[in-house]
C-alpha positions in Angstrom: -20.8 18.4 -156.6 -22.8 14.9 -155.0 -20.9 12.6 -157.2 -17.6 14.2 -156.2 -18.0 14.2 -152.8 -19.4 10.5 -153.3 -15.9 9.8 -155.0 -14.0 11.7 -152.3 -15.5 9.9 -149.5 -15.0 6.6 -151.2 -11.3 7.5 -151.8 -11.0 8.3 -148.1 -12.7 4.7 -146.9 -10.2 2.8 -149.0 -7.0 4.8 -148.1 -8.2 4.3 -144.5 -8.7 0.4 -144.7 -5.7 0.2 -146.9 -3.9 1.9 -144.1 -5.2 -0.1 -141.1 -4.3 -3.4 -143.2 -0.9 -2.7 -143.5 0.1 -1.3 -140.2 1.6 -3.4 -137.4 1.7 -2.4 -134.2 4.5 -4.0 -131.9 4.8 -3.2 -128.2 8.2 -3.9 -126.3 9.0 -4.4 -122.7 12.5 -3.6 -121.8 13.4 -4.6 -118.2 16.0 -1.9 -117.5 18.0 0.5 -119.3 21.9 -0.9 -119.7 24.2 -1.3 -122.6 23.5 -4.7 -123.6 19.5 -4.7 -123.3 19.5 -1.2 -125.1 21.7 -2.5 -127.9 19.1 -5.5 -128.5 16.3 -3.4 -128.4 17.8 -1.2 -131.1 18.7 -4.3 -133.1 15.2 -5.5 -133.0 13.8 -2.1 -134.0 16.1 -0.9 -136.7 15.2 -4.5 -138.5 11.5 -4.0 -138.4 12.0 -0.3 -139.7 14.2 -1.3 -142.2 11.4 -3.8 -143.5 8.3 -2.1 -142.8 9.2 1.5 -142.8 6.4 3.4 -142.0 4.2 0.5 -141.7 4.6 -0.2 -138.4 4.4 1.3 -135.2 6.8 0.3 -132.2 5.9 1.2 -128.5 9.2 0.6 -126.4 8.6 1.3 -122.7 11.5 0.3 -119.9 10.5 -0.9 -116.7 13.2 0.3 -114.7 14.2 -3.1 -113.2 11.1 -3.9 -111.9 9.1 -6.9 -112.6 5.7 -5.8 -111.6 6.4 -3.0 -113.7 6.5 -5.4 -116.6 3.3 -7.1 -115.4 1.7 -3.7 -115.9 3.3 -3.2 -119.4 2.3 -6.6 -121.0 -1.3 -6.2 -119.4 -1.8 -2.5 -121.3 -0.3 -4.1 -124.6 -2.4 -7.1 -124.6 -5.4 -4.6 -123.6 -4.4 -2.6 -126.6 -4.5 -5.4 -128.8 -0.9 -5.2 -130.1 0.0 -7.9 -132.8 3.5 -8.6 -131.3 5.4 -8.2 -128.0 9.0 -8.2 -127.8 10.2 -9.1 -124.0 13.7 -8.1 -123.2 15.1 -10.0 -120.6 13.9 -13.0 -118.4 11.1 -11.0 -116.2 9.8 -9.1 -118.9 9.5 -12.6 -121.0 7.8 -14.0 -117.6 5.6 -11.6 -117.1 4.5 -11.2 -120.9 4.1 -14.8 -121.2 1.4 -14.9 -118.0 -0.6 -11.8 -119.7 -1.1 -13.5 -123.0 -1.1 -17.1 -124.7 -2.5 -15.5 -127.7 -0.6 -12.5 -129.2 2.9 -14.0 -130.1 5.6 -13.1 -127.8 9.4 -13.0 -128.8 11.9 -12.7 -126.1 15.7 -11.6 -126.3 18.4 -11.2 -124.0 17.2 -14.3 -122.3 19.8 -17.0 -121.1 17.8 -20.3 -121.0 13.8 -20.5 -122.0 13.7 -23.7 -120.2 14.5 -22.3 -116.7 12.8 -18.7 -117.6 9.4 -20.7 -118.2 9.6 -23.5 -116.0 9.8 -26.5 -118.8 11.0 -29.5 -117.8 13.1 -31.5 -120.4 13.2 -28.3 -122.7 13.8 -29.3 -126.6 14.5 -25.8 -127.8 10.9 -25.0 -128.8 8.3 -23.4 -126.3 5.4 -24.7 -128.3 2.8 -22.0 -127.5 2.9 -18.3 -128.3 6.6 -17.9 -127.1 9.9 -17.9 -129.0 12.8 -15.9 -129.4 16.7 -15.7 -129.0 19.1 -16.4 -126.2 22.3 -14.9 -124.9 23.6 -17.8 -123.6 27.6 -17.7 -124.5 29.2 -21.2 -124.0 29.6 -21.5 -120.2 32.2 -24.1 -120.0 34.5 -21.5 -122.1 33.8 -18.8 -119.7 34.6 -21.1 -116.9 38.3 -21.8 -118.4 38.8 -18.4 -119.1 39.2 -18.2 -115.1 41.3 -20.9 -115.1 43.1 -19.6 -117.4 43.6 -15.9 -116.8 44.0 -16.4 -112.8 45.9 -20.0 -112.6 46.6 -19.3 -109.2 43.2 -18.6 -107.9 42.0 -21.3 -105.4 38.7 -19.6 -104.6 36.1 -18.5 -106.8 33.5 -16.1 -106.1 30.0 -16.2 -107.7 28.5 -12.9 -107.6 25.0 -12.6 -109.1 21.3 -12.0 -108.1 19.4 -14.6 -107.1 15.7 -13.3 -108.3 17.0 -13.6 -111.8 16.4 -17.5 -112.5 18.8 -17.4 -115.6 21.5 -16.2 -113.1 21.5 -19.3 -111.1 21.3 -21.3 -114.3 24.8 -19.9 -115.2 26.5 -20.3 -112.1 25.6 -23.6 -111.4 26.9 -24.8 -114.6 30.2 -22.7 -114.2 30.5 -23.8 -110.3 29.9 -27.8 -111.7 32.9 -27.1 -114.0 35.5 -25.0 -111.9 34.9 -28.0 -108.9 35.7 -30.4 -111.1 38.5 -28.9 -112.0 39.4 -28.5 -108.1 38.6 -24.9 -107.7 36.7 -24.2 -104.2 33.6 -21.8 -105.2 31.7 -19.7 -102.9 28.4 -17.8 -103.9 27.7 -14.5 -103.1 23.9 -13.4 -104.2 21.6 -10.4 -103.8 18.0 -10.1 -104.2 18.0 -6.8 -105.2 19.9 -3.5 -105.7 19.9 -2.5 -102.2 22.5 -5.6 -101.0 25.0 -5.1 -104.2 27.5 -3.2 -102.2 27.7 -5.1 -99.0 27.7 -8.4 -101.0 30.0 -7.7 -103.5 32.2 -6.2 -100.7 32.3 -9.5 -99.0 32.9 -11.4 -102.2 36.0 -9.2 -103.1 37.6 -9.5 -99.9 36.7 -13.4 -99.4 38.3 -14.8 -102.7 40.8 -14.9 -105.7 38.6 -14.0 -108.6 35.0 -13.3 -109.3 32.7 -14.6 -111.9 29.4 -12.4 -112.6 27.2 -14.2 -115.0 25.0 -12.5 -117.8 22.9 -10.6 -114.9 20.9 -7.5 -115.5 21.0 -6.3 -111.8 24.8 -6.7 -111.6 25.0 -4.6 -115.1 22.7 -2.1 -113.5 24.9 -1.8 -110.7 28.4 -1.9 -112.4 29.6 1.0 -110.6 28.9 -0.3 -107.1 30.4 -3.5 -107.8 33.6 -1.5 -109.5 33.4 0.6 -106.4 33.6 -2.4 -104.1 36.3 -4.7 -105.6 38.5 -1.4 -105.8 41.0 -3.2 -108.4 42.0 -5.8 -105.9 40.3 -8.9 -107.4 39.9 -9.7 -111.0 36.5 -10.0 -112.3 35.3 -12.3 -115.3 32.0 -11.4 -116.6 29.4 -13.4 -119.1 28.9 -10.1 -120.9 30.9 -7.4 -122.6 28.8 -4.3 -121.3 28.4 -5.6 -117.8 32.2 -6.4 -117.6 33.3 -2.7 -118.7 30.8 -1.5 -116.2 32.7 -3.2 -113.4 36.1 -3.0 -114.2 36.4 -6.5 -115.6 39.3 -8.2 -117.1 37.6 -10.6 -119.7 34.5 -11.6 -121.0 33.1 -14.4 -123.7 30.4 -12.1 -124.8 27.7 -11.8 -128.1 26.7 -9.1 -129.9 23.4 -8.0 -128.3 22.9 -5.6 -131.3 22.9 -8.6 -133.6 21.0 -10.8 -131.3 18.1 -8.0 -131.4 18.4 -8.0 -135.2 17.7 -11.8 -135.2 14.8 -11.3 -133.1 13.7 -9.1 -135.4 14.1 -11.2 -138.6 11.9 -13.9 -136.7 8.9 -11.0 -135.8 8.9 -10.5 -139.5 8.5 -13.6 -140.4 5.4 -13.6 -137.8 3.9 -10.7 -138.6 3.7 -11.1 -142.4 2.1 -15.1 -141.8 5.6 -16.7 -143.3 6.0 -18.9 -139.7 3.9 -19.7 -136.4 5.6 -18.8 -133.4 4.6 -22.2 -131.7 6.9 -23.8 -134.5 10.0 -21.4 -134.0 13.0 -22.8 -132.3 14.8 -20.7 -130.1 17.8 -18.7 -131.9 21.5 -18.4 -130.4 24.1 -16.2 -131.1 26.6 -18.3 -133.0 29.9 -16.5 -132.8 30.5 -15.1 -129.2 33.9 -13.3 -128.7 36.4 -13.6 -126.0 37.6 -9.9 -125.3 40.1 -8.2 -122.3 40.5 -5.0 -121.0 44.3 -4.6 -121.5 44.6 -1.9 -119.1 42.9 -4.0 -116.2 44.8 -7.3 -117.0 48.4 -5.6 -116.4 47.1 -4.3 -113.2 46.8 -7.8 -112.2 49.8 -8.7 -114.1 47.8 -11.1 -116.6 49.4 -12.1 -119.9 47.0 -11.3 -122.7 46.6 -14.9 -124.7 46.0 -15.2 -128.3 42.4 -15.6 -129.3 41.1 -12.4 -127.3 40.3 -9.0 -128.5 41.5 -5.7 -127.0 38.1 -4.3 -125.2 37.5 -1.0 -126.8 
């Protein structure tokens, strides 16, 4: 009986050791709930689950648009000693990078890492415990869409959240392009959701066309912006889900689910010891797609050019 008990205890110990060795714990911090970020998180989770099955625990937490909550979540994940943190959106990445310099961090839905992390002359590799994927679509092509779709426009309004560093980066680049083409550009920025309605109303009353970059606060307040526009001004948007939410005409956008999967593939390499996060370059979505809302386009008498998919 004693020998049997020893054998059973040995088996339990071995089984327990095996389980702890093969189990990975990953924390996910998502800034806010909306279609694009949800899709990126889902792609990431699906990719890891496909690879590791039951040998991975993924704790997804959503910060409801609050950067301070992102910081608390990051601190908690660090205290738990997770194996990796995925930060979905720039404020989540910034909070997580401040919380740890040892646990691997992968960002996603981050437009420009040099801007987000305040790195001068960014060369594509962060070089510490941070890497990830970018949701940057070609900004010159987005700017040209404004000219092509609304050729009579003289004044372009830039509607964005000033507290999102990557929105500032996109707006600056698009503004430079449009001004070089002879258009007048006006900025309409708000610092948080409280001012979206009033700022959006002013923008829609004072311009010929609106440009909204890939901006989480705009995406979360799509109905507010749509109500302010009231179908009176065409809107070109940097991301498809936001375009649909605000009643936009067209977008040049990436596939956020596939972006999340790419981030997941990076995570797999790190967790399996096949790559070091400090050596991994930022990865980009290779084939952004132009899409247009047929009904909205027709309401502004905008002809649908070749090369556009109809928005579903």
